[in-house]
C-alpha positions in Angstrom: -10.9 -147.6 26.5 -8.2 -147.1 24.5 -7.6 -146.2 20.9 -6.6 -149.8 20.0 -10.2 -151.2 21.1 -12.1 -148.8 18.5 -10.3 -150.8 15.2 -12.4 -154.2 14.2 -11.0 -157.7 14.9 -11.6 -158.4 11.0 -9.8 -155.5 8.8 -9.6 -157.8 5.5 -12.7 -155.6 4.1 -9.7 -152.6 4.4 -6.9 -154.6 2.9 -6.7 -154.3 -1.0 -7.4 -157.3 -2.7 -4.3 -159.5 -4.1 -4.0 -162.6 -6.3 -2.3 -164.8 -4.0 0.3 -166.9 -5.6 0.6 -170.4 -4.8 3.5 -173.0 -5.1 2.4 -174.8 -8.4 2.1 -171.8 -10.2 5.0 -171.5 -13.0 7.1 -168.8 -14.3 6.3 -167.8 -18.1 9.2 -168.5 -19.7 11.4 -165.4 -20.0 14.7 -166.9 -22.0 12.9 -167.2 -24.9 12.0 -163.9 -27.5 8.5 -163.0 -27.5 6.5 -161.8 -30.5 5.6 -158.1 -28.5 3.5 -157.2 -31.7 1.2 -160.1 -31.4 -2.0 -159.0 -29.5 -4.0 -162.0 -27.4 -7.4 -162.5 -28.6 -7.9 -161.8 -24.6 -6.0 -158.4 -24.5 -7.8 -155.4 -23.7 -7.6 -152.4 -25.9 -6.3 -149.1 -24.3 -9.4 -147.8 -24.5 -11.5 -150.0 -22.9 -8.5 -150.1 -20.0 -9.0 -146.7 -19.5 -12.9 -146.5 -19.2 -12.5 -148.9 -16.7 -10.2 -146.8 -14.7 -12.8 -143.9 -14.9 -15.6 -146.6 -14.5 -14.3 -147.6 -11.1 -13.2 -143.7 -10.6 -17.2 -143.0 -11.1 -17.8 -146.1 -8.6 -15.9 -144.3 -5.7 -16.9 -140.7 -5.7 -20.5 -142.2 -5.7 -19.6 -144.9 -2.5 -18.3 -142.0 -0.8 -20.9 -139.8 -1.6 -23.4 -142.4 -0.2 -21.2 -142.8 3.0 -21.0 -139.2 3.4 -24.6 -138.8 3.0 -25.5 -141.6 5.5 -23.4 -139.9 8.2 -24.5 -136.6 8.1 -28.7 -137.9 7.9 -27.6 -139.9 11.2 -27.0 -143.7 10.1 -25.5 -145.7 12.3 -21.8 -144.9 9.9 -18.7 -145.1 11.3 -16.7 -141.6 10.8 -13.6 -143.7 9.9 -15.2 -145.6 6.9 -16.7 -142.1 5.6 -13.0 -140.7 6.0 -11.7 -143.7 4.2 -13.9 -144.3 1.3 -13.8 -140.2 0.5 -9.7 -140.6 0.8 -10.1 -143.6 -1.9 -12.3 -141.5 -4.3 -9.8 -138.4 -4.0 -6.4 -140.6 -4.7 -7.9 -142.2 -7.2 -9.8 -138.9 -9.2 -6.0 -138.1 -8.3 -4.6 -140.8 -10.6 -6.3 -140.6 -13.5 -6.1 -136.5 -13.6 -2.3 -137.4 -13.9 -2.8 -140.1 -16.2 -4.9 -137.8 -18.0 -1.8 -135.2 -18.1 0.9 -137.7 -18.8 -1.3 -138.3 -22.2 -1.7 -135.3 -23.5 2.1 -134.8 -22.7 2.7 -137.9 -24.6 0.5 -136.6 -27.4 1.7 -132.9 -28.0 5.1 -134.0 -28.0 4.6 -136.8 -30.8 2.8 -133.8 -32.7 5.6 -132.4 -31.8 8.1 -134.4 -33.2 9.2 -134.0 -37.0 9.0 -136.6 -39.5 
């Protein structure tokens, strides 16, 4: 049995989901200046965006914990899927911590500014 035969034929669930660009899509006009100060009503605040990020990290941590529990209890869970779930949770948590660190550094820099 070759190592390549262990890879499932349908790998679409392992690949990141990206919005597909279709030929009929129009590019925004960047030649005209836009008013950056006006926020559209559909735009999210930074707090809600960060809250969603924390929720996503929590969901990935829970999925990794469930996969590990299922593997340890002897259920038929592939080892590679468990490792992938654990690494995905780890990387997303590291990203969240780095974003938090950068935010704190920015806040501290702003507080040090003299007016």
